[in-house]
C-alpha positions in Angstrom: 17.6 34.2 -16.7 19.5 36.2 -14.1 18.8 39.9 -14.4 18.8 42.9 -12.1 15.5 44.8 -11.8 14.6 48.0 -13.6 14.7 49.7 -10.2 18.3 48.7 -9.6 19.3 49.6 -13.2 17.7 53.0 -12.7 19.5 53.5 -9.4 22.8 52.9 -11.0 21.9 55.2 -13.9 20.9 58.0 -11.4 24.0 57.6 -9.3 26.1 57.7 -12.4 24.9 61.2 -13.1 26.2 62.3 -9.6 29.4 60.5 -10.2 30.2 62.3 -13.5 29.9 65.7 -11.9 32.9 66.9 -10.0 32.4 69.2 -6.9 29.4 67.5 -5.4 26.6 69.1 -7.4 23.1 68.6 -6.0 20.3 67.4 -8.1 16.5 67.6 -7.4 14.3 64.6 -8.2 12.7 66.7 -10.9 16.1 67.5 -12.5 17.0 63.8 -12.5 13.7 62.7 -14.0 14.1 65.3 -16.8 17.8 64.3 -17.4 17.1 60.6 -17.6 13.6 60.5 -19.0 12.4 58.4 -16.0 9.1 59.1 -14.3 9.3 61.4 -11.3 7.6 58.8 -9.0 10.2 56.2 -9.9 13.0 58.6 -9.4 11.7 59.7 -6.0 11.2 56.1 -4.9 14.8 55.2 -5.9 16.3 58.3 -4.3 14.5 57.6 -1.0 16.0 54.1 -0.9 19.5 55.3 -1.8 19.3 58.0 1.0 18.1 55.4 3.5 21.1 53.1 2.5 23.5 56.0 3.0 24.6 56.3 -0.6 23.0 59.7 -1.1 22.5 62.7 1.2 19.4 64.8 0.9 19.3 68.5 1.6 15.9 70.3 2.1 15.0 73.8 1.1 15.0 76.0 -2.0 18.6 75.1 -2.9 18.1 71.5 -1.7 18.6 68.3 -3.6 20.6 65.1 -3.4 24.3 64.4 -3.6 26.6 61.4 -3.3 27.4 60.5 0.3 30.7 58.9 -0.7 33.3 59.1 -3.5 32.1 56.9 -6.5 35.2 54.7 -6.1 33.9 53.8 -2.6 30.5 52.6 -3.7 30.4 49.0 -4.9 27.7 48.0 -7.3 26.6 45.4 -4.8 25.7 48.0 -2.3 23.5 49.9 -4.8 21.6 46.8 -5.9 21.1 45.6 -2.3 19.9 49.1 -1.3 17.2 48.9 -3.9 16.4 45.2 -3.9 17.6 43.7 -0.7 20.1 40.8 -0.4 21.4 39.3 -3.6 20.6 35.7 -4.1 20.4 33.4 -7.1 18.1 30.9 -5.3 16.0 31.3 -2.2 18.2 28.7 -0.3 21.4 30.7 -1.0 20.4 33.7 1.1 21.8 34.4 4.6 18.3 33.5 6.0 17.0 30.7 3.7 13.3 30.7 2.8 11.3 27.6 3.3 12.1 25.0 0.6 10.2 21.7 0.2 13.3 19.8 -0.8 15.9 21.4 1.4 16.6 18.3 3.4 17.2 16.2 0.2 18.9 18.8 -1.9 22.4 17.8 -3.1 23.2 21.2 -4.8 22.5 23.7 -2.0 26.2 24.2 -1.2 27.0 24.7 -4.8 24.3 27.3 -5.1 25.7 29.1 -2.1 29.2 29.1 -3.7 27.8 30.6 -6.9 25.9 33.1 -4.9 29.0 34.1 -3.0 30.9 34.5 -6.3 28.2 36.8 -7.7 28.3 39.0 -4.6 32.1 39.2 -4.6 32.1 40.1 -8.3 29.6 42.9 -7.6 31.7 44.1 -4.7 34.7 44.5 -7.0 33.0 46.8 -9.5 32.4 50.4 -8.3 30.2 53.2 -9.3 33.3 54.9 -10.6 34.0 52.0 -12.9 30.4 51.9 -14.1 30.6 55.6 -15.0 34.0 55.8 -16.7 34.5 54.9 -20.3 35.8 51.3 -20.9 39.1 52.6 -22.2 39.9 54.3 -18.9 37.9 52.3 -16.3 38.8 54.1 -13.1 41.6 56.4 -14.3 39.8 59.7 -13.9 38.7 59.0 -10.4 42.0 57.5 -9.3 43.9 60.6 -10.6 41.4 62.9 -8.9 42.0 61.3 -5.5 45.8 61.3 -5.7 46.6 64.6 -7.4 47.7 67.4 -5.1 46.1 70.8 -5.6 48.1 73.0 -8.0 50.6 75.2 -6.4 50.1 79.0 -6.6 52.6 80.8 -8.9 
């Protein structure tokens, strides 16, 4: 079974909270843990990895917290998963640096696995945090409109 880890799933869940809030609201790790029902240690671990990957920005101090480093439409799901789990690979031989495999020299399907791996990566690149956050009936509409609308003119 091909499945993302709980850590990657939680990372997408946490980032979706940031994406739903307009105006770049900051959240503390404690706020996020309370909002999601996740353990504070897990939330802190995921936030640290997301900051390290450049997907979140952290601010220290009394009014500190975390906020998105980019617009949700500019964050592909692949980058979230890879920030939390490392390179995506269906099999160990389909990575950019293949692991040792006892049958590598005799394998007739390695190229096919690499093609499938590339297809999975490309699919995850095409889905953004904005799309994961918006309702299915309007999968990017709200974010697309937000980015293209000019500010209202003063009367």
